[in-house]
N, C-alpha and C positions, 0 to 999 in steps of 0.2 A: 849513164845507164838509166833504163826507165825503171821506176819503183812501183808506179800504179797507173792502172788504165781505167779510166771512166767512159762509159758508153751510154748515149742518152738517146732514146727514139732511132736507133740505126738498126733498119732491118729487123730482125726478130727481138732485138733487145730494147726494153723499155727503159730500164735503168740497171747497169751492170757495173760493178766495181771488181777489179782484179789486182791483188797485192802480188807483186812478182819478186822473186828471190834473186840472189846473185848468180851469175853464170847463165847456163842456157836453160831455157823454159819451154816445156812441151805440153801442149794442150791435148788431153785425152777425154774420152767420154762416148756416150752412146750417139747413135745417128739422130740428126734433127735436134741437137741440142745447143746450137749457136757457135760451134767451134770455128768454122770456116767464116763466120760472120765476124769473128773477134780479129781474124787474119786479115780480113778485107777491109775492117775499120783502120788498121795500122797501116795499110797499104794506101787508103785515101788520105790519112794524115800525112804520109810521107810524100806522096805524088801528087795530090789534088786531081783525080782523073776527071773524065768527062762526066757530065751529069748522067745519072742512072737511078735506078729505083732503089735507093739508099735510105731515103726517108720512110720511117714507120708510117704504116696506114693510119690516118687520123692525125698525124702530128704536123706541125708547122715547118719544123726544121729538126735536123740531126746533129748531133755534137760528139765529138770524139776528143777527149782530153787525156793527156799523159803528164805525169808528174816526174821529174828527173831527180837524180840524186843530189844535185847542187841546188835544188830548191826551185827550179825553173818549172814553169807549167806552161804546156803549149796546148791549144784548143782549135780544132778544125770545125767549122761551121757550115753545113751544108743546108741552104735554102732552095726553094723550087726553082729560082731564076738565077741565083749566084752562089758563090761560096767565098770564104774568107778565114782568117786567122786571127787568134788572140794570144798575145805572147806576154805572159807574166813572169816578170824578172824577180828575182830573190828581194822581198821586202818592199816591192811596189805595190800601191794602193790601187791604181788603175792599170789596165792592160794596154799594150800598144796594139792596135788593131790594123789589119791589112786586108784592104777590098780592091778590086780591079787591077790586078796585078798580072792577069794573062793565065796561062795554063800551068806554068812552072812555079812553084812555091817560092815565096821571097828568100833571099840569101840569109837573112837573120833567122828564119824558121828552119832552114837547112843546117845552118851552122849549130844551132841548138839541138835539133833532132838527131843528126848524123846518121840518117837512114838512108842516103842517096844510094840510087842503083850504080853499079860499076859499068860504066859505057866501054864497050870493047870495039876494037877497030871493025869487027865483023858486023857491027850494028846492033847485035842483039845484047841489050843489058842484062847483068846478073844482079840478082838480089841475095846478098850474102848475109842478111839479117832475119828474114822472115821466110820460113820453109813451108811450101804447100803440103796438102795432106797427100797428094799423090805423087809429089816430086821432092821428098825430103833432102836429097843430095843435090847442090846447085851445080856441080860440075860432072859428076860421072853419067849423068843422063843428058849431057849436051854433046853436040859435035866436037871432035877433037879440035877443029879451029877456034871454038870458044875457050877451050881450056888453054890452048896456046896463048891466045890473046890475052886470057887472064894473067897467065904466068909472065907473060912479056911486059904487063903493066906493074912495073916496080914499086909504084906507090900501094899497090893491094898485097904485096907480098906478106906485108905485116899482119894482115888481116887472115891470110892463110896460116901463118905461123900461130897466131893467136888461136884459131880454130883447132890447129893441131895440138896446141898444148891444153887446150880445153878438153879434147878428145883423151889425151893423157890423163889429165885430172879426173874425168869421168871413169876411165879404166881403174885408176888408183883408188878412187872412192867405191867403186863396186867391189874391188878387192877387199877394200877395208870393210864394207858391209859384210862380205862374205866371213871375213875373220870375226867380226862382232856376232854374226849368227852362230858361228862355230862356238864362240865363247858364250853365248846363251845356252847353247844345246850343252856344253860341258857343265854349266851352272845347274841346268835342270837335271843332268844325270846326278850331280852331286846331291840335289834335293831328294831324288828317288832314292840314293844310296842311304841318305839319312833316314828315310822311312822305313828301311830294311829292318831296323830293331823292333819293328811293332810286335813280332811274336814274343821277343824277350819281355817287352813291357807287359803283355798278358801274362806271362808267368809271374813278373813282378806283382802284378795286381792281385793274382791268386795268393802269393806268399803274404802280401799285405793283409788280405782277409783273414789268412791264418794267424796272422799276429794280431789282427783285431779280436779274435776269438780268444788268443791268450791273454791279450789285455783285459778282456771281459771276465776271464778267470782269476786273473790278478786283482781285478777290482773287488772281487769278493774276499781274497786273502788279505789285501792290503789293510783293511780296517783292524783286523786282529793282529796283524804284525806292527801296526802303529800303537795299539794300545800295549802291546808286549813291550815296544820300544820305550814308551812313555814310562811304564812301570819299572824298566830297566833303568833309565836315566833318574828317576826319582830315588831309586834304592841305591844307585851309585852316588848321587848327591848325599843321601843320607849317610852311607857307608863312609864317604869323604869327610863329613862334618863330625861323625862320631870318632873316626880315626884322629882327626884334629883335635877334638875335645879330650880323647885318651892320652894323646901326647902331651897336652897342656896340663891335664890333671895328674900325670905321672910325676911331674916336678914339684907339686904341691904337697904340703905337710898335711896330716890328718887333722881334722878340726877337734877342738876339745868335746869331752862328753856333755851332751845337753841334759839338764835336769828337766823333770816333768813339771811344768808351770800351770797345768789346768787347774788346780786346786787354788792357786794364786789369782788366777783369772776369774776364777768363780766367786771368790771372796770380794775382789774389786767391784764385779758387777753388783753383787748384793749391796756393798756400801753405797754405790752410786745410786741404786733403786731406793735404799732406805733415806739417803739424803733428799732426794727429789719427793718422796712422799712426806718427809717432814716438812719440807718447805711449803707443799701444797696443804697440808694439815694447818700449819701456822696461819696462812692466808685465809682459811676458811674460818678458823677460829676468831680472827679479828672481825671478820665480816658478820658473824653470827652472835657476837657479844651484843650487840645493840638491838637484837630482834626479841620480839616477845615468843611466848610459848605458842605453838600452833594449836588449832582446835583438835580434838582427837578425831582419827580417821574412822569413816564407816567401811564397811566390807561392800566393795563395788564390783565384786567377781561376777554376781549374777547381771548386773547391769552391763558390764563388758561383753559377756556372751550374748546378751540380746541385741547390742549394737553390732556385734560381728554378724549376727544373723540378719538383721535388717539392712546392713550394708551389702551383704551377699545377695540378698534377694533383690536390692535395688539394682545392682549391676546385672544381674541376670535378666530383670525386666528390661533394663535399657538395651542390652544386646538382643534380646528377642525383638523389640521394636525396630531396631536398625535392621536386623535381618527380615523382618516383615515387610519394611519399605523397600529393600532391595530385592527381595524376591518377587514383590508385587509388579515390577517393572520387567521381569524376565520373561523370555518367552519359552516355549517348551523344549526341553534340552534335545538338541539334534543327536540322531543316532550316529555313532562314531564310524568314521570311514577306515578303509582298509589302508594299513601303513605298509604293505608288502613292498609296493612301488618306491616309497620313501626310503625304506630299509635297503632295498637293493641299490638306489642311488647313493646313499650314503656309504654303503660297502664299496661301490665302485669309486666314489670321490676319494676315500681313504686309500683304495688301491692305486688311484692315480698319483695321489700325494707321495706314496711309497716309490712308484715307478719315476715320478719326477725327481725326487731326492736322489734315487740310484743313478739317473741319467745324469743328474748334475755332477756326481762324483765321477761317471766316466768321462765327462766333458773335461773335467779338470786334469784328469789322468791323460786323456788323448791330446790334450794341448801340448804336453810334453812329448808326445810322438811325433816324429818326422812324418810329414804328409807324403803319400805315395805320389810318384810323377803322375801329372795329367796326362791322360790318353788322348792324343790328337785325333780329330776327326779324319777319316779317310775319304770324305766326300770331295776334298779339293783334288784328289788323285786323278779323277776324270778331267777336271779342268786343266791339270798339268799336262795329262796326255794330249788333249785337245791343243793346248799351246805348243806342244812339241811337233805335232803334225803340221800346225800352222807354220812354225818356224822351219820346218822340213821343206814345206811348200814354197816358202819365201826364199829359202836357200836354192831350191833348184831353179826357181824364177831368176834370181841373181845370178847364178851360174850361167844360165840361157843368156841373160843380158850381158853377162861378161863376154861369153863367147862371141855374141854379136858384135860387140865393141872392138874385140881382138880381130876378128874378120875385117870389120870397116878400117881399123888401123892398118892391118896387112895389106888390103886392097889399095888405100890410099897410099902407102909407101911404095907399092908397085906401081901405080900410076905415075907418082912424082919420079921414081927412079927411071921409068921409061921416058918421060918427058925431058929429064935432064939428059939422058943418053942421046935424045933427039937433037937438043940444043947443043951439047957439047961444053959450052962456057954460058957464063952470064951474058945474056943479050944486051946488058946496059953497060957494063964496065968491062967485059971480055976476061974476067978472072976465071980461074977455075972453080968448078961448082960440082960438089958431090951430094949424093942423097943424104948422107949422114949429117954433113955440116950443114946443108940446106934446112934440115928438119929442126936439127938442135939449136943452130945460131942464125939461120937465115942468110940472106946475101946482102951484107952491107956495103954501102957506098958513101962512107964518110970521107973519104979521101976525095 
């Protein structure tokens, strides 16, 4: 099976690479985009036709390469005066080249490609691998003699059976695609059903806003309640302790009656004072015993008054000198500015502080409140409706394609049944042959 086609300098293609999938490959597109050139490139690779205008204008040669699923690579080279092949087998470092082999491709190339035309007894070969744009079915648009010759060639019945199985698989795949599209439609309808509760969500949002207002009112009441609860807890603790103390003291005997000891305390304090003074006097007496009598003292009261006045005058003089030095360097006192703006700013700042504290308390309270469900945007609804329209169009297209495939299958079965009725039995072995057994099992000749 061909996995990849590479076309270089062939007709309108400068360099084109096509990755092919498994099964049937169909080329579609606008006119003059090179579809027919791809088909012609495969025909040239398989049949090596007579020289024609295949080389792209300005190029020296055209090359058509295919990579097969087993790793083999076949290259057809068309030069101006000759053509040849390169066969790259899996793991080979150098290709096997074929030149001067005549018009028919070499046997090794044909065995690797397996794209030979089916030679019929009528002389018109049939291409069962590549379909033309105007002739997609290789038998229904041919004369009845060609179809009879093709069915008579037992070696090609397997190809017909394979094509019939391929058509069945395509029909099954189309039905599966229809089921997938229907499943996608159901899923989208489920998404639309899930969007139905949007009005209820709006009501829930309104209820959440009411709850928010209630929470704000509670925020004003909660501090007073907290204060009351704290006082209640303290009173409860105090009552509990008092109760415990009372329970403990109920079992204790009354203490003996105490006498007044204040007189005794005063007497002891006086004795301590007298003892201290006596010790201090004894020390002074011992120190003064060796001293001479001092001179008689003069009355210095007037001198002391004078010294106080001089000291006060000196301090006033120094203070005046310092103030004079400081005031000498000062400029004229500026006129006071209006402080109304500053006052308003301070008032606003204090208000913001209070609001911030209040909002902080609200935030602590609202953290414990369950958040309302998020409201999803309805902008994606238009995209969902567009996707539904696109899926509906794809579903309709798939149904049309399925109808065409079923019609093709029905026509093919009618053609096969008509031909088998004409033959009556297998032309090779002479055995009985019916339409159902031929389509499902083919006509085997193992015996």
